[in-house]
C-alpha positions as CSV (number, residue, x, y, z in Angstrom):
1,M,-30.7,29.1,-47.1
2,K,-29.6,32.4,-45.6
3,T,-33.2,33.7,-45.8
4,A,-34.4,30.7,-43.8
5,A,-31.7,31.2,-41.2
6,R,-32.7,34.8,-40.7
7,T,-36.3,33.9,-40.5
8,T,-35.6,31.3,-37.8
9,I,-33.2,33.3,-35.6
10,G,-34.2,36.9,-36.4
11,S,-35.1,39.9,-34.3
12,A,-37.5,40.3,-31.4
13,D,-40.7,39.8,-33.5
14,K,-42.6,36.6,-33.2
15,R,-41.3,34.2,-35.9
16,Q,-42.5,31.0,-37.5
17,K,-40.1,28.2,-38.3
18,I,-39.8,27.6,-42.0
19,K,-40.2,24.0,-42.7
20,P,-37.9,22.6,-45.4
21,N,-39.4,21.5,-48.7
22,R,-39.5,17.7,-48.3
23,R,-39.6,17.2,-52.0
24,Q,-36.3,18.9,-52.5
25,P,-33.1,16.7,-52.3
26,K,-31.1,17.3,-49.1
27,T,-27.8,19.1,-49.7
28,G,-24.7,18.3,-47.7
29,L,-25.2,21.5,-45.6
30,R,-28.8,20.6,-44.9
31,R,-27.8,17.1,-43.7
32,Q,-25.1,18.6,-41.5
33,L,-27.7,21.0,-39.9
34,E,-30.1,18.2,-39.3
35,M,-27.4,16.2,-37.6
36,F,-26.5,19.1,-35.4
37,E,-30.2,19.5,-34.5
38,R,-30.4,15.8,-33.6
39,I,-27.3,16.0,-31.4
40,F,-28.6,19.1,-29.7
41,D,-31.9,17.3,-28.8
42,C,-30.0,14.2,-27.6
43,I,-28.0,16.1,-24.9
44,Y,-29.3,14.9,-21.6
45,N,-28.9,18.3,-19.9
46,G,-31.3,21.2,-20.6
47,I,-29.9,23.6,-23.2
48,M,-31.0,27.1,-24.2
49,V,-29.3,29.6,-26.4
50,T,-30.2,33.3,-26.7
51,D,-29.0,36.1,-29.0
52,A,-27.2,39.2,-27.8
53,N,-30.6,40.7,-26.8
54,G,-31.8,37.8,-24.7
55,Y,-34.2,36.2,-27.3
56,V,-34.3,32.5,-27.5
57,T,-32.7,31.0,-30.7
58,H,-32.3,27.3,-29.6
59,F,-34.2,25.2,-27.0
60,N,-33.6,21.4,-26.8
61,K,-36.2,18.8,-26.1
62,P,-34.9,17.5,-22.7
63,Y,-35.3,21.1,-21.3
64,G,-38.8,21.4,-22.8
65,E,-39.8,18.0,-21.2
66,F,-38.5,19.1,-17.8
67,L,-40.3,22.4,-17.9
68,G,-43.4,21.1,-19.7
69,L,-42.9,23.4,-22.7
70,D,-42.9,22.9,-26.4
71,P,-39.3,23.8,-27.5
72,A,-40.4,25.1,-30.9
73,E,-42.8,27.6,-29.4
74,Q,-40.0,29.1,-27.3
75,I,-38.0,30.3,-30.3
76,G,-38.1,34.0,-30.6
77,R,-39.4,34.7,-27.1
78,H,-37.4,36.7,-24.6
79,C,-35.6,34.5,-22.1
80,T,-37.4,36.2,-19.2
81,E,-40.7,35.0,-20.6
82,V,-39.5,31.4,-20.8
83,I,-37.4,30.8,-17.7
84,E,-38.0,32.3,-14.3
85,N,-35.1,34.1,-12.5
86,T,-33.0,33.8,-15.7
87,R,-29.8,35.8,-16.1
88,M,-29.0,34.9,-19.7
89,H,-29.7,38.5,-20.9
90,I,-27.5,39.9,-18.1
91,V,-24.6,37.6,-19.2
92,A,-25.2,38.9,-22.7
93,Q,-24.7,42.4,-21.5
94,T,-21.8,41.9,-19.1
95,G,-19.9,39.2,-21.2
96,K,-19.0,37.5,-18.0
97,A,-19.6,33.7,-17.7
98,E,-21.4,32.3,-14.7
99,I,-20.2,28.8,-14.1
100,N,-21.9,26.2,-11.7
101,Q,-24.4,28.7,-10.3
102,S,-27.5,27.8,-8.3
103,H,-30.8,28.6,-10.1
104,L,-34.3,28.2,-8.6
105,I,-36.7,26.9,-11.2
106,K,-40.2,25.5,-10.4
107,G,-39.2,25.4,-6.7
108,Q,-36.1,23.4,-7.3
109,N,-32.5,24.5,-7.0
110,M,-30.5,23.6,-10.0
111,V,-26.9,24.0,-11.1
112,V,-26.5,26.0,-14.3
113,Q,-23.9,27.5,-16.5
114,R,-24.2,30.7,-18.6
115,I,-21.5,31.2,-21.1
116,P,-21.2,34.2,-23.5
117,I,-20.6,33.5,-27.2
118,W,-18.0,35.9,-28.7
119,R,-17.3,36.8,-32.3
120,E,-15.0,39.6,-33.5
121,G,-14.8,41.0,-30.0
122,R,-18.5,41.3,-29.2
123,V,-21.1,39.0,-27.6
124,I,-23.4,37.5,-30.2
125,G,-25.2,35.1,-28.0
126,V,-25.3,33.2,-24.7
127,F,-25.2,29.4,-24.1
128,G,-27.1,28.2,-21.1
129,Q,-27.0,24.7,-19.7
130,V,-28.7,23.0,-16.7
131,M,-26.0,20.7,-15.4
132,F,-28.1,19.0,-12.9
133,K,-31.9,18.9,-12.7
134,D,-31.7,19.0,-8.9
135,V,-28.9,20.0,-6.5
136,K,-29.5,16.6,-4.9
137,D,-27.8,15.2,-8.0
138,V,-24.7,17.2,-6.9
139,G,-24.8,15.7,-3.5
140,K,-25.1,12.2,-4.9
141,L,-22.1,13.0,-7.1
142,A,-20.1,14.3,-4.2
143,K,-20.9,11.1,-2.2
144,E,-19.9,9.0,-5.1
145,L,-16.6,10.9,-5.4
146,S,-15.9,10.6,-1.7
147,L,-16.6,6.8,-1.9
148,L,-14.3,6.5,-4.9
149,E,-11.5,8.4,-2.9
150,S,-12.0,6.0,0.0
151,K,-11.7,3.0,-2.3
152,V,-8.6,4.4,-3.9
153,K,-7.0,4.8,-0.5
154,L,-8.1,1.3,0.5
155,Y,-6.7,-0.2,-2.8
156,E,-3.4,1.7,-2.2
157,E,-3.1,0.1,1.3
158,E,-3.9,-3.3,-0.1
159,L,-1.4,-2.8,-2.9
160,L,1.3,-1.9,-0.3
161,N,0.5,-5.1,1.5
162,L,0.7,-7.1,-1.7
163,R,4.0,-5.6,-2.4
164,S,5.4,-7.7,0.5
165,T,6.6,-4.8,2.6
166,R,5.3,-5.3,6.2
167,Y,7.8,-3.1,7.9
168,T,8.3,0.7,8.0
169,F,10.7,2.8,10.1
170,D,8.0,2.8,12.8
171,S,8.6,-1.0,13.0
172,I,12.2,-0.4,14.1
173,A,12.2,-0.1,17.9
174,G,15.1,1.1,20.0
175,Q,16.4,4.1,21.9
176,S,20.2,3.7,21.7
177,D,22.2,6.4,19.9
178,S,23.5,3.8,17.4
179,I,20.0,2.7,16.3
180,K,18.8,6.3,16.1
181,R,21.8,7.2,13.9
182,L,21.3,4.1,11.8
183,K,17.6,4.9,11.2
184,L,18.6,8.4,10.1
185,E,21.1,7.1,7.6
186,A,18.6,4.6,6.3
187,L,16.0,7.4,5.9
188,R,18.4,9.4,3.9
189,A,19.1,6.3,1.7
190,A,15.4,6.0,1.0
191,A,15.4,9.4,-0.6
192,N,17.8,8.4,-3.4
193,Q,18.3,5.5,-5.8
194,F,21.9,4.3,-4.9
195,P,22.6,0.7,-3.9
196,V,22.6,-0.1,-0.2
197,L,24.6,-2.8,1.6
198,I,23.3,-3.8,5.0
199,T,25.6,-5.9,7.2
200,G,25.1,-7.4,10.6
201,E,24.9,-10.6,12.5
202,S,22.1,-13.1,11.9
203,G,18.8,-12.0,13.5
204,T,19.6,-8.2,13.8
205,G,16.8,-7.2,11.4
206,K,18.5,-6.6,8.1
207,E,15.4,-7.3,6.0
208,L,13.4,-5.0,8.3
209,F,15.7,-2.1,7.4
210,A,15.5,-3.1,3.7
211,Q,11.7,-3.1,3.7
212,A,11.6,0.2,5.7
213,I,13.9,1.9,3.1
214,H,11.7,0.6,0.2
215,H,8.5,1.7,2.0
216,A,9.8,5.2,2.5
217,S,11.1,5.6,-1.0
218,P,9.3,6.8,-4.2
219,R,9.2,3.2,-5.3
220,K,6.9,2.1,-2.5
221,M,3.9,1.5,-4.8
222,N,6.0,-0.9,-6.9
223,P,7.3,-4.4,-6.1
224,F,9.7,-5.3,-3.3
225,V,11.3,-8.6,-4.6
226,R,13.3,-10.6,-2.1
227,I,15.9,-13.0,-3.3
228,N,17.6,-15.3,-0.8
229,C,20.9,-16.1,-2.5
230,A,21.7,-19.0,-0.1
231,A,18.3,-20.7,-0.6
232,I,18.2,-21.0,-4.4
233,P,20.0,-24.1,-5.9
234,R,23.1,-23.1,-7.8
235,D,21.9,-24.5,-11.1
236,L,18.6,-22.6,-10.9
237,L,19.9,-19.3,-9.7
238,E,20.4,-17.7,-13.1
239,S,16.9,-18.6,-14.3
240,E,15.4,-17.3,-11.0
241,L,17.2,-14.0,-11.3
242,F,16.8,-13.3,-15.0
243,G,14.0,-15.7,-16.1
244,Y,14.0,-18.2,-19.0
245,E,12.5,-18.7,-22.4
246,K,10.4,-21.6,-23.7
247,G,12.4,-24.8,-23.9
248,A,15.5,-23.2,-22.4
249,F,16.1,-26.4,-20.3
250,T,14.5,-29.7,-19.4
251,G,11.4,-29.0,-17.3
252,A,11.1,-25.3,-18.3
253,S,7.6,-23.9,-18.5
254,K,6.1,-23.9,-21.9
255,G,5.5,-20.2,-21.9
256,G,8.8,-19.3,-20.3
257,K,9.0,-17.3,-17.0
258,P,10.1,-13.8,-16.1
259,G,12.9,-13.5,-13.5
260,K,13.0,-11.6,-10.3
261,F,14.7,-8.6,-11.8
262,E,12.0,-8.4,-14.5
263,L,9.3,-8.6,-11.9
264,A,10.9,-5.9,-9.9
265,R,10.5,-3.2,-12.6
266,Q,10.2,0.2,-11.0
267,G,10.6,-1.4,-7.6
268,T,13.3,-2.8,-5.3
269,V,15.4,-6.0,-5.4
270,F,16.5,-7.2,-2.0
271,L,19.5,-9.6,-2.3
272,D,19.6,-11.4,1.0
273,E,22.6,-13.4,2.0
274,I,24.6,-11.9,-0.9
275,G,27.8,-13.4,0.6
276,D,26.5,-16.8,-0.4
277,L,26.1,-15.9,-4.1
278,P,28.2,-18.4,-6.2
279,L,31.4,-16.7,-7.6
280,E,30.5,-17.6,-11.2
281,M,27.2,-15.7,-10.9
282,Q,28.7,-12.5,-9.6
283,P,29.8,-11.0,-13.0
284,K,26.4,-11.5,-14.5
285,L,24.8,-9.9,-11.5
286,L,27.2,-7.0,-11.7
287,R,26.3,-6.4,-15.3
288,A,22.6,-6.5,-14.6
289,I,23.0,-3.9,-11.7
290,E,25.2,-1.6,-13.7
291,D,23.4,-1.7,-17.1
292,K,19.9,-2.4,-15.7
293,E,19.5,-4.9,-18.5
294,F,19.9,-8.7,-18.9
295,E,18.8,-11.7,-21.0
296,R,16.5,-14.5,-20.1
297,V,18.1,-18.0,-20.1
298,G,17.8,-19.3,-23.7
299,A,17.0,-15.9,-25.2
300,T,18.8,-13.4,-27.3
301,K,16.6,-10.4,-26.6
302,I,17.8,-7.8,-24.1
303,I,15.3,-6.9,-21.3
304,Q,15.6,-3.6,-19.6
305,S,14.3,-3.1,-16.1
306,D,14.6,-0.1,-13.8
307,F,15.1,-1.4,-10.2
308,R,16.9,-0.4,-7.0
309,I,19.3,-2.8,-5.3
310,I,19.5,-3.4,-1.5
311,A,21.8,-6.2,-0.5
312,A,22.4,-7.8,2.9
313,T,24.8,-10.3,4.5
314,N,26.0,-11.5,7.9
315,R,29.4,-12.5,6.4
316,N,32.6,-10.4,6.3
317,L,32.9,-9.5,2.6
318,D,36.4,-7.9,3.0
319,D,37.7,-11.3,4.2
320,M,35.9,-13.1,1.4
321,I,37.5,-10.7,-1.2
322,S,40.9,-11.4,0.3
323,A,40.2,-15.1,0.0
324,G,39.0,-14.7,-3.6
325,A,35.5,-15.8,-2.7
326,F,33.8,-12.5,-3.6
327,S,34.1,-10.1,-6.5
328,K,35.8,-6.8,-5.6
329,D,34.0,-5.1,-8.4
330,L,30.6,-6.3,-7.2
331,F,31.4,-5.3,-3.6
332,Y,32.2,-1.7,-4.8
333,R,28.9,-1.6,-6.8
334,L,26.9,-2.7,-3.8
335,N,28.6,-0.9,-1.0
336,V,27.6,2.6,-2.1
337,I,25.6,3.2,1.1
338,P,26.8,0.9,3.9
339,L,24.6,0.3,6.9
340,D,26.0,-1.9,9.7
341,I,23.5,-3.0,12.3
342,P,25.2,-3.6,15.7
343,P,24.3,-6.8,17.6
344,L,21.8,-6.6,20.5
345,R,24.5,-7.2,23.1
346,E,26.1,-3.9,22.1
347,R,22.9,-1.9,22.6
348,K,21.5,-3.0,25.9
349,T,19.2,0.0,26.2
350,D,17.3,-1.3,23.1
351,I,16.5,-4.8,24.5
352,V,13.4,-3.9,26.7
353,P,11.9,-1.5,24.1
354,I,12.3,-4.1,21.4
355,A,10.8,-6.8,23.7
356,G,7.8,-4.5,24.5
357,H,7.3,-3.8,20.8
358,L,7.4,-7.5,19.9
359,L,5.0,-8.4,22.7
360,N,2.5,-5.9,21.5
361,L,2.7,-7.4,17.9
362,M,2.3,-10.9,19.2
363,V,-0.8,-10.3,21.4
364,Q,-2.4,-8.3,18.5
365,E,-1.8,-11.2,16.1
366,A,-3.1,-13.8,18.6
367,N,-6.0,-11.5,19.6
368,L,-5.0,-11.7,23.3
369,P,-5.3,-9.1,26.0
370,A,-2.3,-6.9,26.8
371,V,0.7,-8.5,28.4
372,K,3.5,-6.9,30.4
373,M,6.8,-8.0,31.8
374,D,7.8,-7.6,35.4
375,K,11.0,-5.9,36.5
376,E,12.9,-9.1,37.1
377,V,12.2,-10.2,33.5
378,E,13.4,-6.9,32.1
379,K,16.7,-7.2,34.2
380,G,17.1,-10.8,33.0
381,L,16.6,-9.9,29.3
382,K,19.1,-7.0,29.6
383,Q,21.8,-9.2,31.2
384,Y,21.7,-11.9,28.6
385,G,24.2,-11.9,25.6
386,W,21.6,-12.7,22.9
387,P,23.8,-14.5,20.4
388,G,20.7,-14.9,18.2
389,N,19.9,-11.2,18.5
390,V,16.3,-10.0,17.9
391,R,15.2,-13.3,16.3
392,E,16.2,-15.2,19.6
393,L,14.5,-12.5,21.7
394,S,11.3,-13.0,19.6
395,N,11.5,-16.8,20.2
396,V,11.9,-16.4,24.0
397,L,8.9,-14.1,24.2
398,E,6.7,-16.4,22.1
399,R,7.6,-19.3,24.5
400,A,6.8,-17.2,27.5
401,L,3.5,-16.0,26.1
402,S,2.4,-19.6,25.5
403,A,3.2,-20.5,29.2
404,I,2.0,-17.6,31.3
405,D,-1.0,-17.5,33.6
406,G,-2.5,-14.0,33.7
407,D,-1.2,-10.8,32.0
408,T,2.4,-10.6,33.3
409,I,5.5,-12.5,32.2
410,C,7.5,-13.5,35.3
411,L,11.1,-14.8,35.5
412,Q,9.9,-18.4,35.9
413,D,8.1,-18.1,32.5
414,L,11.5,-17.6,30.7
415,P,13.6,-20.5,29.5
416,F,15.8,-22.1,32.1
417,Y,19.1,-20.8,30.6
418,L,17.8,-17.2,31.1
419,Q,16.7,-17.9,34.7
420,R,20.1,-19.4,35.4
421,N,21.8,-16.4,33.9
422,R,19.8,-14.1,36.0
423,H,20.4,-15.9,39.3
424,T,24.2,-16.3,38.6
425,T,24.5,-12.6,37.8
426,L,22.7,-11.6,41.1
427,D,24.5,-13.7,43.7
428,G,27.1,-15.7,41.9
429,N,25.4,-19.0,42.9
430,L,23.4,-21.5,40.8
431,P,19.8,-22.2,41.9
432,S,19.2,-25.4,43.9
433,L,18.3,-28.6,42.0
434,K,14.9,-28.6,43.8
435,D,14.1,-25.1,42.4
436,V,15.2,-26.1,38.9
437,Q,13.0,-29.2,39.1
438,S,10.0,-27.3,40.4
439,R,10.2,-24.6,37.7
440,T,10.7,-27.2,34.9
441,E,7.8,-29.3,36.2
442,K,5.5,-26.2,36.4
443,E,6.4,-25.2,32.8
444,A,5.8,-28.7,31.5
445,I,2.4,-28.9,33.1
446,R,1.4,-25.5,31.7
447,Y,2.5,-26.5,28.2
448,A,0.6,-29.8,28.3
449,L,-2.6,-28.1,29.5
450,K,-2.4,-25.5,26.8
451,A,-1.6,-28.1,24.1
452,S,-4.6,-30.2,25.2
453,N,-6.9,-27.2,25.5
454,Y,-7.1,-27.9,29.3
455,N,-8.3,-31.5,28.8
456,K,-6.9,-32.9,32.1
457,A,-6.9,-36.6,31.0
458,R,-5.1,-35.9,27.8
459,A,-2.6,-33.6,29.5
460,A,-1.8,-36.3,32.1
461,R,-1.2,-38.9,29.4
462,E,1.1,-36.5,27.6
463,L,3.0,-35.9,30.9
464,G,3.1,-39.7,31.7
465,I,1.4,-39.3,35.1
466,H,-2.0,-40.2,36.6
467,R,-4.7,-37.5,36.4
468,T,-5.0,-37.4,40.2
469,L,-1.3,-36.5,40.4
470,L,-1.8,-33.8,37.8
471,Y,-4.6,-32.2,39.9
472,K,-2.3,-32.3,43.0
473,K,0.6,-30.6,41.2
474,M,-1.7,-28.0,39.6
475,K,-2.9,-27.2,43.2
476,K,0.7,-27.1,44.4
477,Y,1.8,-24.7,41.7
478,R,-1.4,-22.7,41.8
479,I,-2.2,-23.4,38.2
480,P,-5.9,-22.7,37.4
481,L,-8.2,-25.5,36.3
482,A,-9.3,-23.6,33.3
483,P,-7.6,-20.9,31.1
484,E,-8.1,-17.4,32.4
485,R,-10.3,-15.2,30.1
């Protein structure tokens, strides 16, 4: 066996392969060598191995097919006689590997590797591999990798959308000191895992802040699960929060169902309207938040889930605690990072920037051209008290957007109560009844035309007037006969 090996891989003299005696039974070592030879010839890339002097000891079939050579006839030849521009013998001398180098063979640039083989501190051979038969293959691979990177980024964006977080800190408009300070506190809260309690009047944007905190946190790629404590029926609340097992109650799904806390694993649970949570549920919620574990309804198995809690309410929890309507322990657990959003009437400088931000979003969603507000509208918006806060402001802008002609919202496009508020503030007098009637009539005609897609006959029927009268009034109020494009 050793003699055969020496004859095959020997010195620089020309050698002949010794064919094994087919009549002799194959030993375990012979089978192993045959398997290695088959593996060697099945490698897709071209492979060549030389000894320490640069003489070829191994040459696989794919390399021979590419070069048009018989692999068996290359054994024993010097590498420079077999491969043009080769550096295998140089690597054998230097002992330094050459990885992913360009090599010109048969007029083609190829990517190759030349790796010295060491034994007992000296080079005994060199392993050479053609990684790509053409550098064009490298370009194709680079394009494929670039495409994969783009797809990954796209999938990440889609995943963020699917996680139900539409809002980021960029979505929070405002220039007042109070809103700037609040955004800074919320940004700091996003960097840790402590519970957050957001308070403020209805319509101030509590969920917007909650989503922005989640989106800026390390959990942003995981679920944002919203639970409206006021909207879930009392008898279903526990099963909604913690899930239930098969047959837990009448009407339960056959396979059971995971709860919101289970679905929020590695993400954020947003408990909206926490002040409306039934008193009997509060201890169970407290335990789930403190221990990060709970049981499904009808089960005995403990489920563990890592989640972050953000709660919100428009109610005064201190008063509720005094009245015995809210758990003091739960309040302390939730109120680790308090964020109180001031109402819109207390930050007048934010009204116009918020209105502009909302208008931009509305025209984008409706695929409309840009719309602006005139100065009188801006003054009117700033002087109103906004008991419904940002939600009411959004409603007013949507109504105005549906009624305007052109690209500018004017004072008469606003609801009457805002117009009255503006006139009263300016001169202390109410507008005349005639003015009020004219503005109301104009707004009604615009609405009917838009609702009927400018079908005059249908719009007249909706208004309860003859079509001829409709045309007269459109002329009177300078309302165009067709929508402006």
